[in-house]
C-alpha positions, 0 to 999 in steps of 0.5 A, a space after each residue: 278551695 279551702 277545707 271548709 268550702 270543700 266540706 260544705 260542697 261535700 255535705 251539699 252533695 250528700 257525701 258526708 254523714 258527719 261533718 266536724 268543723 273546728 272542734 275543740 275539747 277541754 277537760 278543765 284546763 286541759 286542752 285535749 283536742 284542737 281544731 278538728 275538721 273532718 267529714 265522715 262518710 256514710 256506709 263506710 268504715 272510718 278508723 281513728 288511730 294514734 298513740 294513747 292520749 292523742 285525742 281519738 277517743 275524746 273525738 269519738 265521744 263528741 260524735 254522740 255527746 258522751 262528753 256531756 256526761 263528764 262534768 269538766 268537759 267543754 266542747 267547742 266548734 260544730 258537729 253536723 249529722 246530716 247537716 244538723 248541729 248535734 250540739 244545738 240546745 234543741 237536740 235531745 242527747 238521748 234521741 241522738 244516741 239512738 241515732 248514733 250507737 256506741 260499742 265500748 272497749 270492754 263488753 258491757 251487757 246489761 245484767 238481763 237476758 240476751 233477749 232483754 239486752 237487745 230489746 232494751 233500746 226499742 222498748 225505751 224509744 217506743 219503737 214497737 207496738 207489740 211483742 211480735 214486732 219486738 221479737 222481730 227487731 231482736 232477731 234481726 239485730 242478733 242476725 246483723 251481729 252474727 249471733 242469732 244462730 249461737 243464741 236463738 235457743 237460749 234467749 232467756 239466758 243471761 247475756 253476762 253468761 256468754 263468752 267475751 266475743 259473744 258479749 261484744 257481738 251482743 253489745 253490737 246487736 244492742 246498739 243496732 236495735 235502735 236502727 242507728 245511722 252511725 255506729 261508734 266503736 271504741 277499741 271494740 276488740 282490745 279485750 278479745 282473743 284473736 278468733 273473737 277479734 277476727 269475727 268482730 272485724 268480719 262483722 264490721 265489714 258487713 255492718 258498713 253496708 247499712 251504717 257509717 261505722 267509726 272505730 277507734 283502734 290501737 291496732 294499725 293492722 286492724 285499721 288497715 284491714 277494716 277501714 276505708 278512711 283513716 284519721 291519725 291523731 297526735 297530741 290532740 291534733 288531727 294530723 292527717 285524714 285520707 284513704 286508708 291505703 294512702 295513709 299507710 303507704 304514702 302518708 303526707 305528714 312526717 308525724 304520720 310516717 313516724 307513727 306508722 313505722 313505729 318511731 313514735 307511739 
């Protein structure tokens, strides 16, 4: 059975949340990503690892059409979310990004109150009928992001006044407030200190009970700690994808082994 048939079977069995087939990305003349085939499971954490410039963030941004915002970018192939092609012309990217939330490398709270940061998405998507319902979403989202107890008495304070780790958890609360099904994280801990990093990692482990989480990380230790599946990218190719423990202890491709043992990177 070839990879495509297996992918179709897994999709039919409801295992794959996201299924990518033959995904290519060009930035102008630069062929940044080549023939990526991968299926990403629901209620699990998938880590993308690899050297800088290998294509892992480029692929992550394909999953919620963030590359649409780059004028020179062109995406080929198919990406299915629950069997639906997200690049179908009828798909509204704004609605897609409510379903596929994103947390960036640098915490980027809006210059608004803590409350309004979290309420922003539900408001623009018309998810609530009244203030009580909005209050409930804000509280639930802050609880999911393990931030409620730290901020519940100062929801009117600016989000930008929080510490770096708290700001990143606020951005996670903001992302989960639109009730997404998938949460993308692009190196979410690279700007944080070790204590804040440990808090966010613990949070990622909690979030997989509700979401499919995909994390790009430059830290192999982090990938090993938080993920169940790992994809190794190198020079625009998806070299290897499998169970995290297998990728780190018994990689099939010599390039993966070279990266993990520090010979390339």
